[in-house]
C-alpha positions in Angstrom: 0.0 0.0 0.0 1.7 3.1 -1.2 -1.2 5.6 -1.0 -4.2 5.7 1.4 -7.3 7.8 0.8 -8.5 9.1 4.1 -12.1 10.3 4.3 -12.8 12.5 7.3 -14.6 15.6 8.5 -13.9 19.2 7.6 -14.6 19.8 11.3 -12.7 18.4 14.2 -15.8 17.2 16.1 -16.6 17.4 19.8 -14.3 14.7 21.1 -10.6 15.6 21.3 -9.9 11.9 20.6 -10.8 12.4 17.0 -8.0 15.0 16.4 -5.6 13.1 18.5 -6.2 9.8 16.6 -6.0 11.6 13.3 -2.5 12.9 14.3 -1.5 9.4 15.2 -2.8 8.0 11.9 -0.8 10.7 10.0 2.4 9.9 11.9 1.9 6.1 11.3 1.3 6.7 7.6 4.4 8.8 7.2 6.5 6.3 9.2 5.3 3.5 6.9 6.0 5.6 3.8 2.3 5.7 2.8 1.2 8.8 1.0 -2.0 10.6 1.9 -4.8 11.1 -0.6 -7.6 13.2 0.7 -10.1 15.9 -0.1 -7.7 18.8 -0.3 -9.1 20.9 2.6 -7.2 22.8 5.3 -10.0 22.7 7.9 -11.0 20.2 10.6 -9.7 16.6 10.6 -8.8 17.0 6.9 -6.3 19.7 7.7 -5.0 17.9 10.7 -4.2 14.7 8.7 -2.6 16.7 5.9 -0.5 18.8 8.2 0.6 15.8 10.2 1.7 13.8 7.2 3.6 16.8 5.8 5.3 17.6 9.1 6.4 14.0 9.4 8.0 14.1 6.0 5.2 12.3 4.0 3.6 13.2 0.7 0.1 14.6 0.5 -2.2 14.5 -2.6 -5.2 16.7 -2.2 -8.3 16.6 -4.5 -10.7 19.5 -4.2 -13.6 20.8 -6.3 -13.0 24.3 -7.8 -15.9 25.7 -5.9 -14.4 24.7 -2.5 -11.0 26.1 -3.6 -12.6 29.4 -4.5 -14.1 29.5 -1.0 -10.5 29.5 0.3 -10.7 26.1 2.1 -8.0 24.5 -0.1 -4.8 23.5 1.7 -2.1 25.2 -0.4 0.8 23.5 1.2 0.2 20.0 0.1 2.6 18.1 -2.2 0.1 18.0 -5.0 -3.3 19.7 -5.3 -5.7 18.5 -8.0 -8.5 20.9 -8.8 -11.6 19.2 -10.2 -15.0 20.4 -11.4 -17.3 18.7 -8.9 -17.6 16.2 -6.1 -18.2 13.3 -8.6 -14.8 14.1 -10.2 -13.2 14.4 -6.8 -14.3 10.9 -5.7 -13.2 9.4 -9.1 -9.8 11.1 -8.9 -9.2 10.0 -5.3 -10.1 6.4 -6.3 -7.6 6.6 -9.2 -4.9 8.0 -7.0 -5.2 5.5 -4.1 -4.6 1.9 -3.2 -7.0 1.7 -0.3 -9.6 3.8 1.7 -10.2 4.5 5.4 -13.0 6.6 7.0 -12.4 8.6 10.2 -15.1 10.4 12.0 -17.0 12.8 9.7 -20.3 13.8 8.4 -22.5 13.2 5.3 -19.6 13.8 2.9 -17.5 11.2 4.7 -20.3 8.7 4.6 -20.9 9.4 0.9 -17.3 8.8 0.1 -17.1 5.6 2.1 -20.3 4.2 0.6 -19.3 5.1 -2.9 -15.9 3.4 -2.5 -17.8 0.3 -1.2 -20.4 0.5 -4.0 -17.9 0.9 -6.7 -16.0 -2.1 -5.3 -19.2 -4.2 -5.3 -19.9 -3.2 -8.9 -16.3 -4.1 -10.0 -15.2 -0.5 -10.8 -12.2 -1.0 -8.5 -10.7 -3.8 -6.4 -9.3 -1.8 -3.5 -9.8 -2.4 0.3 -11.8 0.0 2.5 -12.1 0.4 6.2 -13.6 2.3 9.1 -11.3 3.5 11.8 -13.7 3.5 14.7 -12.3 6.2 17.0 -14.0 6.3 20.3 -16.9 4.2 19.0 -17.9 6.9 16.6 -19.2 4.5 14.0 -20.8 1.9 16.4 -24.4 2.7 15.4 -23.5 2.6 11.7 -21.8 -0.7 12.1 -24.8 -2.1 13.9 -27.0 -0.9 11.1 -24.8 -2.5 8.5 -25.0 -5.8 10.3 -28.8 -5.4 10.3 -28.8 -4.8 6.6 -26.9 -8.0 6.2 -29.2 -9.9 8.6 -32.2 -8.7 6.6 -30.7 -9.8 3.2 -29.9 -6.4 1.7 -26.1 -6.9 1.9 -24.7 -10.4 1.6 -22.6 -11.7 4.5 -19.6 -11.9 2.2 -20.1 -8.3 1.0 -20.5 -7.1 4.7 -17.1 -8.7 5.5 -15.4 -6.6 2.9 -15.7 -3.6 5.2 -12.7 -3.7 7.5 -13.6 -2.3 10.9 -10.9 -1.5 13.5 -10.5 0.8 16.5 -6.7 0.5 16.4 -4.5 2.4 13.9 -1.8 -0.1 13.4 -4.3 -3.0 13.1 -6.3 -1.0 10.5 -3.2 -0.1 8.5 -1.9 -3.7 8.7 -5.2 -5.1 7.5 -5.5 -2.7 4.6 -1.9 -3.4 3.6 -2.5 -7.1 3.8 -5.6 -6.7 1.5 -3.5 -4.9 -1.1 -1.5 -7.0 -3.5 1.9 -5.4 -3.4 2.5 -6.0 -7.1 -0.8 -4.8 -8.6 -2.3 -2.8 -5.8 -5.5 -4.9 -6.2 -7.7 -6.1 -3.4 -7.3 -9.8 -2.5 -10.0 -11.5 -0.5 
């Protein structure tokens, strides 16, 4: 795994554990030589992960829609900043740039990105692993709901298992890396 797309909030949230864990993730990524691919913003958890990876000597690839750049929320200090027309192009570009995906605490946009990565995988548009880093139990209710979807037959048990869930940064990174084929970057089940 050479590049990891991190989906997270443009806010830092109420619990200081979210920012603290985001910093630890950024440090762990840089220590492993894993580049960050993210939404290109400078605010909230997005800015924290980018700043941390940069300070630790890592590379950061931001992807931001022109409208958000124009609102002055773009992080101008990243290694590479891709300006795209809209959110659809942003998600497609991030998918092209990354080997795997992880969702940290965030809002509707974070959920949209995670579910689109999962949907595109299910439809065969990519074969890359995806995970939730469940900081402080933030995703517990969603995880329970996903289990209910599977129990009710709307998501197969096999498809449900594709979503990696961990509350430990090293475990999450290890499991994502193990799911990536080092030669092709493809997801292996």
